[in-house]
FIBA-202809 format. One record per residue: x, y, z of N, C-alpha, C in turn; residue number from 1; residue in three letters. Coordinates in nm, 3 decimals. Example, Ala and Ser with C-alpha at 12.3 -4.5 7.8 and 13.67 -1.06 7.14 Angstrom:
<fidos>
FIDO        nX        nY        nZ       caX       caY       caZ        cX        cY        cZ   num   residu
FIDO     1.319    -0.569     0.780     1.230    -0.450     0.780     1.320    -0.330     0.780     1      ala
FIDO     1.285    -0.225     0.708     1.367    -0.106     0.714     1.290     0.003     0.787     2      ser
</fidos>
This chain:
<fidos>
FIDO        nX        nY        nZ       caX       caY       caZ        cX        cY        cZ   num   residu
FIDO     7.345     4.522    -2.949     7.384     4.545    -3.088     7.290     4.470    -3.182     1      his
FIDO     7.283     4.523    -3.305     7.211     4.447    -3.406     7.286     4.321    -3.441     2      gly
FIDO     7.416     4.335    -3.473     7.505     4.222    -3.500     7.636     4.247    -3.426     3      ile
FIDO     7.682     4.147    -3.353     7.807     4.154    -3.278     7.901     4.048    -3.333     4      trp
FIDO     8.019     4.092    -3.378     8.117     4.000    -3.433     8.237     3.996    -3.339     5      leu
FIDO     8.273     3.876    -3.296     8.381     3.864    -3.199     8.456     3.733    -3.221     6      ser
FIDO     8.579     3.731    -3.172     8.662     3.611    -3.176     8.713     3.586    -3.035     7      cys
FIDO     8.676     3.473    -2.975     8.704     3.448    -2.835     8.853     3.445    -2.803     8      asp
FIDO     8.934     3.389    -2.896     9.076     3.378    -2.863     9.156     3.502    -2.903     9      asn
FIDO     9.089     3.601    -2.960     9.156     3.727    -2.991     9.254     3.718    -3.106    10      gly
FIDO     9.251     3.608    -3.182     9.347     3.591    -3.289     9.291     3.641    -3.421    11      ser
FIDO     9.376     3.641    -3.521     9.331     3.674    -3.656     9.251     3.555    -3.709    12      tyr
FIDO     9.141     3.583    -3.774     9.057     3.475    -3.823     9.028     3.497    -3.971    13      val
FIDO     8.990     3.391    -4.037     8.949     3.400    -4.176     8.807     3.452    -4.178    14      asp
FIDO     8.794     3.582    -4.202     8.662     3.643    -4.195     8.606     3.678    -4.331    15      gly
FIDO     8.639     3.601    -4.431     8.593     3.633    -4.566     8.445     3.600    -4.579    16      arg
FIDO     8.365     3.685    -4.517     8.220     3.668    -4.519     8.158     3.789    -4.588    17      his
FIDO     8.034     3.774    -4.629     7.964     3.884    -4.696     7.828     3.903    -4.632    18      cys
FIDO     7.802     4.027    -4.585     7.670     4.064    -4.534     7.602     4.142    -4.646    19      phe
FIDO     7.494     4.088    -4.696     7.434     4.141    -4.817     7.285     4.171    -4.795    20      asp
FIDO     7.245     4.297    -4.826     7.104     4.334    -4.827     7.037     4.312    -4.692    21      asn
FIDO     7.095     4.376    -4.588     7.040     4.366    -4.453     6.978     4.500    -4.412    22      leu
FIDO     6.877     4.493    -4.324     6.815     4.612    -4.266     6.813     4.593    -4.115    23      phe
FIDO     6.882     4.683    -4.043     6.893     4.674    -3.897     6.833     4.800    -3.838    24      ile
FIDO     6.739     4.785    -3.743     6.665     4.901    -3.695     6.643     4.893    -3.544    25      glu
FIDO     6.647     5.010    -3.478     6.609     5.029    -3.338     6.689     4.940    -3.243    26      glu
FIDO     6.822     4.943    -3.259     6.910     4.872    -3.165     6.944     4.964    -3.048    27      cys
FIDO     6.964     4.906    -2.932     6.992     4.985    -2.813     7.137     5.031    -2.808    28      arg
FIDO     7.224     4.973    -2.889     7.363     5.021    -2.897     7.400     5.036    -3.046    29      thr
FIDO     7.504     4.964    -3.092     7.549     4.978    -3.230     7.468     4.889    -3.325    30      asp
FIDO     7.461     4.933    -3.450     7.397     4.848    -3.550     7.478     4.723    -3.576    31      gly
FIDO     7.606     4.741    -3.613     7.701     4.631    -3.629     7.829     4.669    -3.556    32      ile
FIDO     7.873     4.584    -3.466     7.995     4.606    -3.388     8.086     4.486    -3.408    33      asn
FIDO     8.204     4.512    -3.465     8.300     4.403    -3.488     8.422     4.423    -3.400    34      ser
FIDO     8.459     4.319    -3.327     8.571     4.323    -3.235     8.683     4.228    -3.274    35      gln
FIDO     8.685     4.183    -3.400     8.791     4.092    -3.440     8.854     4.137    -3.571    36      phe
FIDO     8.963     4.070    -3.607     9.040     4.102    -3.726     9.000     4.009    -3.840    37      gln
FIDO     8.918     4.057    -3.933     8.878     3.971    -4.043     8.979     3.975    -4.156    38      pro
FIDO     8.948     3.906    -4.259     9.029     3.911    -4.380     8.935     3.924    -4.498    39      ser
FIDO     8.909     4.047    -4.538     8.823     4.070    -4.653     8.676     4.049    -4.627    40      gly
FIDO     8.624     4.104    -4.517     8.481     4.095    -4.487     8.409     4.206    -4.562    41      cys
FIDO     8.306     4.171    -4.639     8.235     4.268    -4.721     8.094     4.292    -4.669    42      ser
FIDO     8.050     4.417    -4.677     7.914     4.454    -4.640     7.852     4.531    -4.756    43      met
FIDO     7.749     4.474    -4.816     7.688     4.529    -4.936     7.541     4.560    -4.909    44      leu
FIDO     7.501     4.684    -4.936     7.361     4.725    -4.921     7.307     4.694    -4.781    45      trp
FIDO     7.384     4.731    -4.680     7.340     4.716    -4.541     7.292     4.851    -4.490    46      val
FIDO     7.172     4.858    -4.436     7.114     4.981    -4.382     7.095     4.968    -4.232    47      thr
FIDO     7.146     5.066    -4.158     7.127     5.073    -4.013     7.047     5.200    -3.984    48      val
FIDO     6.942     5.184    -3.903     6.852     5.297    -3.879     6.808     5.304    -3.733    49      arg
FIDO     6.810     5.424    -3.678     6.754     5.452    -3.546     6.818     5.364    -3.438    50      asp
FIDO     6.949     5.386    -3.414     7.022     5.312    -3.310     7.076     5.411    -3.207    51      val
FIDO     7.096     5.364    -3.084     7.141     5.453    -2.978     7.293     5.464    -2.972    52      thr
FIDO     7.365     5.383    -3.049     7.510     5.391    -3.055     7.556     5.434    -3.192    53      gly
FIDO     7.659     5.366    -3.242     7.709     5.392    -3.376     7.640     5.300    -3.477    54      arg
FIDO     7.636     5.345    -3.601     7.582     5.258    -3.704     7.671     5.138    -3.725    55      gly
FIDO     7.799     5.164    -3.755     7.900     5.059    -3.772     8.020     5.096    -3.687    56      phe
FIDO     8.062     5.008    -3.597     8.190     5.024    -3.527     8.277     4.905    -3.563    57      gln
FIDO     8.387     4.932    -3.633     8.471     4.825    -3.684     8.608     4.832    -3.618    58      met
FIDO     8.626     4.751    -3.514     8.750     4.752    -3.437     8.850     4.650    -3.493    59      ser
FIDO     8.848     4.634    -3.623     8.943     4.550    -3.696     8.965     4.614    -3.830    60      gly
FIDO     9.049     4.556    -3.913     9.080     4.616    -4.042     9.027     4.529    -4.156    61      ser
FIDO     9.048     4.577    -4.278     9.016     4.502    -4.400     8.868     4.475    -4.417    62      asp
FIDO     8.788     4.577    -4.390     8.645     4.570    -4.420     8.619     4.646    -4.550    63      tyr
FIDO     8.519     4.599    -4.622     8.482     4.663    -4.748     8.332     4.690    -4.745    64      tyr
FIDO     8.298     4.820    -4.752     8.158     4.863    -4.749     8.120     4.918    -4.886    65      phe
FIDO     8.008     4.871    -4.939     7.958     4.921    -5.066     7.809     4.952    -5.050    66      val
FIDO     7.772     5.077    -5.074     7.632     5.121    -5.071     7.564     5.089    -4.937    67      ser
FIDO     7.635     5.115    -4.827     7.577     5.098    -4.694     7.534     5.235    -4.640    68      cys
FIDO     7.430     5.235    -4.555     7.368     5.359    -4.511     7.340     5.356    -4.361    69      thr
FIDO     7.359     5.470    -4.296     7.322     5.486    -4.155     7.228     5.606    -4.145    70      val
FIDO     7.110     5.586    -4.090     7.014     5.693    -4.066     6.984     5.702    -3.917    71      asn
FIDO     6.997     5.820    -3.859     6.954     5.846    -3.720     7.024     5.757    -3.619    72      asp
FIDO     7.157     5.769    -3.611     7.232     5.706    -3.502     7.263     5.812    -3.398    73      ser
FIDO     7.268     5.771    -3.270     7.297     5.866    -3.164     7.445     5.901    -3.156    74      asp
FIDO     7.530     5.820    -3.217     7.674     5.846    -3.222     7.713     5.853    -3.370    75      asp
FIDO     7.840     5.832    -3.401     7.885     5.841    -3.540     7.823     5.733    -3.626    76      ser
FIDO     7.809     5.763    -3.755     7.753     5.664    -3.847     7.849     5.550    -3.870    77      gly
FIDO     7.968     5.581    -3.921     8.075     5.483    -3.942     8.193     5.523    -3.855    78      phe
FIDO     8.242     5.432    -3.772     8.356     5.462    -3.686     8.463     5.355    -3.707    79      tyr
FIDO     8.584     5.402    -3.741     8.697     5.313    -3.769     8.814     5.349    -3.677    80      phe
FIDO     8.824     5.284    -3.560     8.942     5.305    -3.475     9.065     5.234    -3.530    81      pro
FIDO     9.044     5.138    -3.623     9.152     5.065    -3.689     9.134     5.087    -3.839    82      val
FIDO     9.243     5.085    -3.914     9.239     5.124    -4.053     9.231     5.010    -4.153    83      gly
FIDO     9.278     5.040    -4.274     9.283     4.947    -4.386     9.144     4.900    -4.430    84      phe
FIDO     9.046     4.987    -4.426     8.912     4.953    -4.473     8.871     5.049    -4.583    85      ser
FIDO     8.766     5.013    -4.655     8.720     5.091    -4.769     8.569     5.114    -4.760    86      arg
FIDO     8.525     5.236    -4.787     8.383     5.267    -4.800     8.361     5.328    -4.938    87      cys
FIDO     8.272     5.268    -5.014     8.242     5.316    -5.149     8.091     5.337    -5.160    88      val
FIDO     8.052     5.457    -5.197     7.911     5.492    -5.218     7.827     5.465    -5.094    89      ser
FIDO     7.881     5.500    -4.976     7.807     5.486    -4.851     7.755     5.623    -4.807    90      cys
FIDO     7.655     5.623    -4.717     7.592     5.749    -4.679     7.549     5.748    -4.533    91      ala
FIDO     7.548     5.869    -4.472     7.496     5.885    -4.337     7.399     6.003    -4.335    92      thr
FIDO     7.302     5.996    -4.243     7.202     6.102    -4.230     7.165     6.118    -4.084    93      phe
FIDO     7.178     6.239    -4.033     7.140     6.275    -3.896     7.206     6.187    -3.791    94      arg
FIDO     7.339     6.184    -3.795     7.414     6.109    -3.693     7.447     6.200    -3.575    95      cys
FIDO     7.446     6.143    -3.456     7.461     6.221    -3.334     7.601     6.272    -3.307    96      gly
FIDO     7.701     6.219    -3.376     7.837     6.269    -3.362     7.886     6.308    -3.502    97      asn
FIDO     7.974     6.230    -3.560     8.019     6.254    -3.697     7.950     6.156    -3.792    98      his
FIDO     7.948     6.191    -3.920     7.897     6.097    -4.018     7.995     5.983    -4.039    99      gly
FIDO     8.116     6.017    -4.085     8.226     5.921    -4.102     8.339     5.964    -4.009   100      phe
FIDO     8.380     5.875    -3.921     8.479     5.908    -3.817     8.595     5.808    -3.827   101      his
FIDO     8.710     5.857    -3.867     8.832     5.775    -3.875     8.922     5.816    -3.759   102      ile
FIDO     8.948     5.722    -3.668     9.027     5.751    -3.549     9.175     5.767    -3.579   103      gly
FIDO     9.251     5.806    -3.477     9.394     5.835    -3.493     9.474     5.714    -3.539   104      ala
FIDO     9.431     5.593    -3.503     9.500     5.472    -3.547     9.430     5.407    -3.666   105      thr
FIDO     9.334     5.477    -3.724     9.264     5.426    -3.841     9.334     5.469    -3.969   106      gly
FIDO     9.450     5.416    -3.994     9.532     5.458    -4.109     9.498     5.378    -4.234   107      thr
FIDO     9.544     5.431    -4.348     9.528     5.364    -4.478     9.379     5.335    -4.507   108      his
FIDO     9.297     5.436    -4.486     9.154     5.425    -4.515     9.121     5.489    -4.649   109      met
FIDO     9.010     5.445    -4.709     8.960     5.505    -4.831     8.811     5.533    -4.815   110      val
FIDO     8.771     5.658    -4.838     8.631     5.697    -4.848     8.611     5.748    -4.990   111      leu
FIDO     8.532     5.678    -5.068     8.515     5.709    -5.209     8.367     5.726    -5.240   112      asp
FIDO     8.330     5.844    -5.290     8.192     5.872    -5.332     8.091     5.851    -5.220   113      ser
FIDO     8.128     5.895    -5.099     8.040     5.883    -4.983     7.969     6.016    -4.956   114      cys
FIDO     7.858     6.009    -4.883     7.773     6.125    -4.860     7.738     6.133    -4.712   115      asp
FIDO     7.758     6.250    -4.651     7.722     6.271    -4.510     7.635     6.395    -4.498   116      ala
FIDO     7.522     6.381    -4.430     7.422     6.488    -4.426     7.371     6.507    -4.283   117      asp
FIDO     7.373     6.631    -4.236     7.311     6.671    -4.109     7.370     6.599    -3.987   118      gln
FIDO     7.501     6.585    -3.983     7.565     6.533    -3.862     7.560     6.639    -3.752   119      ser
FIDO     7.554     6.594    -3.627     7.556     6.689    -3.516     7.690     6.762    -3.507   120      gln
FIDO     7.798     6.693    -3.540     7.930     6.754    -3.537     7.984     6.760    -3.680   121      his
FIDO     8.109     6.718    -3.705     8.163     6.723    -3.840     8.105     6.610    -3.925   122      asn
FIDO     8.081     6.637    -4.050     8.032     6.530    -4.138     8.140     6.425    -4.162   123      asn
FIDO     8.263     6.470    -4.185     8.377     6.379    -4.205     8.486     6.419    -4.107   124      phe
FIDO     8.522     6.328    -4.017     8.625     6.350    -3.915     8.742     6.257    -3.947   125      glu
FIDO     8.852     6.316    -3.997     8.966     6.236    -4.044     9.084     6.260    -3.950   126      ile
FIDO     9.118     6.160    -3.870     9.228     6.173    -3.773     9.339     6.072    -3.796   127      leu
FIDO     9.330     5.989    -3.901     9.430     5.886    -3.928     9.508     5.917    -4.054   128      gly
FIDO     9.639     5.888    -4.052     9.726     5.915    -4.166     9.700     5.820    -4.283   129      ser
FIDO     9.757     5.856    -4.399     9.749     5.775    -4.520     9.604     5.742    -4.556   130      asn
FIDO     9.521     5.844    -4.550     9.378     5.829    -4.579     9.344     5.903    -4.708   131      thr
FIDO     9.260     5.841    -4.787     9.218     5.899    -4.915     9.068     5.928    -4.908   132      arg
FIDO     9.031     6.055    -4.928     8.892     6.099    -4.929     8.866     6.161    -5.066   133      val
FIDO     8.790     6.092    -5.150     8.773     6.136    -5.288     8.625     6.134    -5.326   134      val
FIDO     8.584     6.237    -5.398     8.450     6.243    -5.459     8.337     6.230    -5.357   135      asn
FIDO     8.358     6.282    -5.237     8.257     6.274    -5.132     8.175     6.404    -5.127   136      cys
FIDO     8.057     6.395    -5.066     7.965     6.508    -5.057     7.926     6.528    -4.911   137      val
FIDO     7.929     6.654    -4.866     7.890     6.688    -4.729     7.784     6.797    -4.732   138      ala
FIDO     7.688     6.786    -4.638     7.584     6.888    -4.631     7.535     6.906    -4.487   139      arg
FIDO     7.516     7.029    -4.448     7.453     7.064    -4.319     7.519     6.998    -4.198   140      asp
FIDO     7.649     7.014    -4.179     7.710     6.964    -4.055     7.681     7.057    -3.938   141      pro
FIDO     7.727     7.017    -3.819     7.722     7.105    -3.704     7.584     7.137    -3.654   142      gly
FIDO     7.495     7.040    -3.656     7.359     7.066    -3.609     7.353     7.085    -3.458   143      gln
FIDO     7.458     7.041    -3.386     7.458     7.059    -3.240     7.477     7.205    -3.201   144      ala
FIDO     7.570     7.275    -3.271     7.603     7.413    -3.236     7.640     7.488    -3.361   145      thr
FIDO     7.585     7.603    -3.382     7.613     7.677    -3.505     7.756     7.732    -3.505   146      thr
FIDO     7.815     7.741    -3.625     7.948     7.800    -3.647     8.057     7.735    -3.561   147      ala
FIDO     8.047     7.604    -3.540     8.144     7.532    -3.457     8.206     7.414    -3.530   148      thr
FIDO     8.129     7.346    -3.612     8.176     7.226    -3.681     8.179     7.247    -3.832   149      tyr
FIDO     8.246     7.155    -3.903     8.274     7.175    -4.045     8.226     7.058    -4.129   150      ser
FIDO     8.220     7.082    -4.259     8.186     6.974    -4.351     8.290     6.862    -4.343   151      his
FIDO     8.418     6.901    -4.353     8.529     6.806    -4.343     8.629     6.859    -4.241   152      phe
FIDO     8.681     6.771    -4.157     8.788     6.810    -4.064     8.901     6.710    -4.074   153      arg
FIDO     9.024     6.762    -4.084     9.144     6.679    -4.087     9.232     6.719    -3.970   154      ile
FIDO     9.277     6.621    -3.893     9.357     6.648    -3.774     9.497     6.695    -3.807   155      gly
FIDO     9.575     6.725    -3.704     9.709     6.778    -3.720     9.814     6.667    -3.714   156      thr
FIDO     9.931     6.692    -3.774    10.043     6.600    -3.766    10.025     6.473    -3.849   157      gly
FIDO     9.932     6.474    -3.942     9.909     6.355    -4.024     9.995     6.359    -4.149   158      leu
FIDO    10.011     6.244    -4.212    10.086     6.236    -4.338    10.010     6.148    -4.435   159      ser
FIDO    10.039     6.167    -4.563     9.979     6.082    -4.665     9.830     6.103    -4.683   160      gly
FIDO     9.780     6.225    -4.661     9.638     6.253    -4.681     9.614     6.292    -4.827   161      ile
FIDO     9.518     6.228    -4.888     9.480     6.261    -5.026     9.334     6.302    -5.024   162      asn
FIDO     9.309     6.430    -5.049     9.175     6.488    -5.041     9.146     6.552    -5.176   163      phe
FIDO     9.056     6.492    -5.252     9.041     6.534    -5.392     8.898     6.517    -5.439   164      leu
FIDO     8.847     6.616    -5.512     8.719     6.606    -5.579     8.599     6.604    -5.488   165      gly
FIDO     8.610     6.662    -5.369     8.500     6.660    -5.273     8.414     6.786    -5.287   166      asn
FIDO     8.287     6.774    -5.244     8.189     6.878    -5.269     8.106     6.904    -5.144   167      his
FIDO     8.080     7.030    -5.118     7.996     7.070    -5.006     7.867     7.129    -5.061   168      cys
FIDO     7.755     7.072    -5.020     7.626     7.118    -5.069     7.583     7.245    -4.995   169      lys
FIDO     7.504     7.325    -5.063     7.454     7.447    -5.003     7.372     7.417    -4.878   170      ala
FIDO     7.381     7.507    -4.783     7.310     7.488    -4.656     7.159     7.494    -4.677   171      lys
FIDO     7.089     7.402    -4.611     6.943     7.407    -4.614     6.885     7.432    -4.475   172      ser
FIDO     6.967     7.414    -4.370     6.923     7.437    -4.233     6.991     7.563    -4.177   173      leu
FIDO     6.948     7.606    -4.063     6.991     7.737    -4.012     7.132     7.737    -3.954   174      thr
FIDO     7.180     7.624    -3.900     7.313     7.625    -3.841     7.421     7.646    -3.946   175      asn
FIDO     7.514     7.734    -3.919     7.621     7.766    -4.012     7.742     7.678    -3.983   176      thr
FIDO     7.801     7.622    -4.089     7.924     7.545    -4.074     8.042     7.638    -4.052   177      ala
FIDO     8.141     7.594    -3.974     8.259     7.677    -3.949     8.345     7.688    -4.074   178      leu
FIDO     8.381     7.574    -4.133     8.461     7.570    -4.254     8.407     7.462    -4.348   179      tyr
FIDO     8.438     7.477    -4.476     8.421     7.363    -4.565     8.522     7.255    -4.529   180      leu
FIDO     8.648     7.295    -4.518     8.755     7.202    -4.480     8.834     7.264    -4.367   181      leu
FIDO     8.826     7.205    -4.247     8.904     7.250    -4.132     9.028     7.164    -4.119   182      ala
FIDO     9.145     7.228    -4.112     9.272     7.157    -4.098     9.334     7.202    -3.966   183      ile
FIDO     9.356     7.107    -3.875     9.401     7.144    -3.741     9.546     7.189    -3.736   184      asp
FIDO     9.629     7.147    -3.832     9.770     7.183    -3.828     9.843     7.128    -3.948   185      gly
FIDO     9.976     7.126    -3.939    10.059     7.087    -4.052    10.037     6.940    -4.092   186      ala
FIDO    10.039     6.916    -4.222    10.029     6.782    -4.279    10.154     6.756    -4.362   187      leu
FIDO    10.201     6.631    -4.362    10.319     6.594    -4.440    10.280     6.506    -4.558   188      asp
FIDO    10.351     6.525    -4.669    10.335     6.439    -4.787    10.188     6.418    -4.823   189      asn
FIDO    10.114     6.527    -4.828     9.970     6.520    -4.849     9.930     6.609    -4.967   190      ser
FIDO     9.816     6.575    -5.025     9.759     6.657    -5.131     9.617     6.693    -5.093   191      tyr
FIDO     9.589     6.824    -5.091     9.456     6.872    -5.056     9.401     6.954    -5.172   192      leu
FIDO     9.297     6.901    -5.235     9.227     6.976    -5.336     9.116     7.058    -5.273   193      gly
FIDO     9.100     7.181    -5.319     8.996     7.267    -5.261     8.858     7.207    -5.288   194      gln
FIDO     8.776     7.189    -5.186     8.641     7.138    -5.210     8.556     7.242    -5.283   195      pro
FIDO     8.469     7.196    -5.367     8.376     7.286    -5.434     8.254     7.309    -5.344   196      thr
FIDO     8.182     7.418    -5.373     8.069     7.454    -5.289     7.953     7.501    -5.376   197      tyr
FIDO     7.839     7.441    -5.357     7.719     7.479    -5.430     7.662     7.608    -5.373   198      glu
FIDO     7.629     7.703    -5.459     7.564     7.827    -5.414     7.438     7.849    -5.496   199      thr
FIDO     7.345     7.921    -5.438     7.225     7.960    -5.510     7.168     8.085    -5.446   200      asn
FIDO     7.063     8.141    -5.504     7.010     8.268    -5.456     6.954     8.259    -5.315   201      ser
FIDO     6.916     8.139    -5.272     6.863     8.123    -5.137     6.973     8.121    -5.033   202      ala
FIDO     7.099     8.105    -5.075     7.211     8.095    -4.982     7.299     8.218    -4.994   203      asn
FIDO     7.250     8.331    -4.949     7.327     8.454    -4.949     7.318     8.518    -4.811   204      thr
FIDO     7.420     8.596    -4.778     7.419     8.664    -4.650     7.456     8.572    -4.536   205      gly
FIDO     7.424     8.612    -4.414     7.463     8.536    -4.295     7.344     8.479    -4.221   206      thr
FIDO     7.228     8.478    -4.282     7.110     8.430    -4.214     7.090     8.282    -4.231   207      gly
FIDO     6.965     8.241    -4.257     6.931     8.100    -4.261     7.006     8.020    -4.363   208      gly
FIDO     7.054     8.085    -4.471     7.131     8.011    -4.571     7.263     7.960    -4.518   209      gly
FIDO     7.324     8.037    -4.427     7.449     7.992    -4.366     7.561     7.975    -4.467   210      gly
FIDO     7.580     8.070    -4.556     7.682     8.056    -4.659     7.823     8.068    -4.602   211      thr
FIDO     7.919     8.012    -4.676     8.060     8.027    -4.644     8.125     8.104    -4.757   212      leu
FIDO     8.215     8.195    -4.725     8.280     8.274    -4.828     8.407     8.204    -4.876   213      thr
FIDO     8.458     8.250    -4.990     8.576     8.188    -5.048     8.698     8.199    -4.958   214      ala
FIDO     8.698     8.295    -4.866     8.815     8.316    -4.781     8.834     8.203    -4.679   215      thr
FIDO     8.735     8.119    -4.659     8.751     8.011    -4.562     8.732     7.874    -4.628   216      val
FIDO     8.753     7.866    -4.759     8.739     7.736    -4.824     8.839     7.636    -4.770   217      leu
FIDO     8.966     7.675    -4.763     9.070     7.589    -4.706     9.155     7.677    -4.618   218      val
FIDO     9.156     7.647    -4.488     9.223     7.737    -4.396     9.254     7.665    -4.265   219      arg
FIDO     9.380     7.669    -4.216     9.411     7.611    -4.085     9.332     7.681    -3.976   220      pro
FIDO     9.298     7.609    -3.871     9.226     7.671    -3.760     9.322     7.756    -3.677   221      lys
</fidos>
């Protein structure tokens, strides 16, 4: 790993630390891997590039990311198996799995004004309840297989999902996204705003533009 954060006794620790203006490159596993429960750990302007694992794997809660970036990770850019963290103005590019991946136990998450581009699978993979995804931008997901993955995916049986003001950029690569927003099943106590989609004359038909029609803007699988 580029940085490994751990607590030997497995207890909650006072982790009010700040990682500011770091550049992490060419790690054989994750860029930053945290295995402990902090209290208000902040990461500001941290860039992870060209790693064989995930950009950030945060196996604890209460992390705050501002303007952090992952470029060319072999796995997901940001992975949160545990919740209660915030990402503001963060970005991923060419991640080997998902751009932003919130696991099933990653509840009470916030993704605000984040950008995911050219993920191999879904750009945003949301599997945890009580998650807020607002003002985010997705472009060119599903580079692994055409017409299989989506800009945003929300799992089934979740509650408290707030999805608002998100935007899908016009396709620039040949692989076609399956949906702008894929919803696996019923959601409870949730609000889903239809994502907007950029179109232009280069994105017409079913060829290299890979356009999506209005009939699949929001649709259960």
